[in-house]
Structures are given as C-alpha cells and as structure tokens.
C-alpha positions as CSV (number, residue, x, y, z in Angstrom):
1,M,97.1,-136.0,-79.5
2,N,98.0,-132.3,-78.9
3,K,95.2,-129.7,-79.1
4,I,96.8,-128.5,-82.1
5,S,96.6,-131.9,-84.2
6,S,93.0,-132.5,-82.9
7,A,92.0,-129.4,-83.9
8,K,93.6,-130.2,-87.3
9,F,92.3,-133.7,-87.5
10,L,88.4,-132.3,-86.6
11,T,88.8,-129.6,-89.4
12,A,90.0,-132.5,-92.0
13,Y,87.1,-134.8,-90.5
14,A,84.2,-132.1,-91.1
15,E,85.7,-131.3,-94.6
16,T,85.6,-135.1,-95.4
17,I,82.0,-135.4,-94.2
18,K,81.4,-132.5,-96.2
19,F,82.4,-133.7,-99.3
20,L,80.8,-137.1,-99.0
21,K,77.4,-135.8,-98.5
22,S,77.9,-133.2,-101.8
23,E,78.9,-136.5,-103.5
24,K,76.2,-138.3,-102.1
25,R,78.4,-141.2,-100.9
26,I,76.5,-140.6,-97.4
27,Q,72.8,-140.4,-97.3
28,E,70.9,-138.9,-95.1
29,S,69.2,-140.8,-92.7
30,N,65.6,-141.6,-92.8
31,R,65.0,-143.4,-89.6
32,G,63.2,-142.0,-86.9
33,G,62.3,-138.4,-86.0
34,K,59.0,-137.5,-86.3
35,R,57.0,-138.5,-89.5
36,D,53.3,-137.1,-90.4
37,G,50.6,-139.6,-90.1
38,A,52.3,-141.7,-87.8
39,G,50.9,-142.7,-84.2
40,R,47.4,-144.1,-83.3
41,K,44.7,-142.4,-84.8
42,K,42.4,-140.8,-82.3
43,K,38.9,-141.7,-82.4
44,E,37.6,-139.2,-79.9
45,K,39.1,-136.6,-77.7
46,T,39.4,-137.8,-73.8
47,V,40.1,-136.1,-70.5
48,M,41.9,-137.0,-67.5
49,V,39.4,-137.9,-64.4
50,R,40.7,-138.4,-60.8
51,C,38.8,-140.9,-58.7
52,P,38.6,-142.4,-55.2
53,E,40.3,-145.8,-55.5
54,S,37.4,-147.4,-53.9
55,I,35.3,-147.3,-56.9
56,K,38.2,-147.3,-59.5
57,D,36.7,-150.8,-60.5
58,E,33.5,-149.7,-61.0
59,I,34.0,-146.4,-62.9
60,L,36.6,-149.0,-65.0
61,A,33.5,-151.3,-65.7
62,L,31.3,-148.4,-66.6
63,I,33.6,-147.4,-69.0
64,K,33.7,-151.0,-70.5
65,K,30.6,-151.7,-70.6
66,Y,29.9,-148.2,-72.6
67,K,32.2,-149.1,-75.0
68,E,30.2,-152.5,-75.6
69,T,26.9,-150.9,-75.8
70,G,27.4,-147.9,-76.6
71,K,25.3,-146.9,-73.7
72,L,25.4,-146.0,-69.8
73,E,23.3,-147.5,-67.9
74,I,24.0,-146.1,-64.1
75,G,22.1,-148.0,-61.2
76,E,21.8,-151.3,-62.2
C-alpha cells in the first residue's frame, strides 16, 4: 500500500466504524474501566509506619492480637 491508498483506507475505515456505531451494530464495551462501588470496602483508615526489621514479627503479632480482641495489651 502506498501513502495515498493507506490514507484513503483509514478514512473509509473510520467512516464505516462511525456508521456502524450510529446504526447500533457495534455496541460500546461495558467491560473494564472504573466503576462506582467497585473494590474492597474500607473498614477504617490506615497509615504506613516503618519499624526496624528486628521487631517486625512482634509488631505483626500485636496487630493480629488487636484485630482478634479489640484490645492492645503491651508488656506481656
């Protein structure tokens, strides 16, 4: 294809797509994209905290215990 015929092809293709959409022969896709209400619901706000690697497991255990009991018991 040379430049002239490819330009004509693209123009004809665009016009065909426009016609098919206007005649409702091509439906707009409703897949993907942002949707209201999609995703996991947030229970409470969170923040990012850095801690030394040496106490990471203890911090995670404390968080797990808090989630289970609703209480923070420090100094066991």
